[in-house]
C-alpha positions, 0 to 999 in steps of 0.5 A: 453643489456642495454635499451635506458633509461639506456644508456641515463642515462649513457650518462647524467652522462658522460656529467657532468664529461667530461670537455668541451672546455670552461672548459679547457680555461679561460681568466682573466683580470688584470685591475690595480695593486696596485691602478695604471694603470702601473707596473714599478718594478718586480710584480707577478700576480696570474692568477688562483688557481688550482681547481683540478690537471691540466697541463697548456698547453699555456698562452697568454697575450694581453695588451690593450694599451701597446706596447714595442719595442724589445731590448737586453739591456732594456726589460721585462722578464715574468716568468710563475710560480706555487706554493704557498707563503709558498712553493715558486714559481718554474718556468714553462716557461720564455720569454723576450721582447728581439729580440735574446737569448734563452728566446727571444719573441720579442716586445709587441704590443697592442692587439696582443697576446704575448705567452709563447708557444715556451718557454722551459717548465718545469713541468707545472703540478699544484696540487689542490690549487697551484697557476699559476702566472706570474712574470714580472721583468724589466731588465734595465729601460724599459717602465712601463707595462701599464694595462689593460692586458688579460691573456688566459690560456689553461689547461687539467685535470690530 
């Protein structure tokens, strides 16, 4: 039978190895892009470089000052991707600011989380060193995305 000291030492080791809630959730702010406060053309933002193999569980974005009404003809499409420059960036999940359709997520409202949680996700596992990105593409001529924006990512180690 283990002594109290041995058990305490084992617990200390486990505490160092088991991630806490704070380790499995992070936020990253995109303050400006290419020297400006807005994005009018397709743009890919890197949200993280995976420090170890992990699975992305959810992503939300909140724009500080930007709002955009939903439209089926003039909208933004945000695609979560993974990969690296040389390997390419396969899609994980896609949402649009359309009010209808398979990828519809509706309007963006300033300071209200806009998520990919209800999207059809495909292989959200990242290998160590792979990037998690979001690629925004305008359809039609929607208003430019106005920064800053805060992305919150929840994940778990594999």
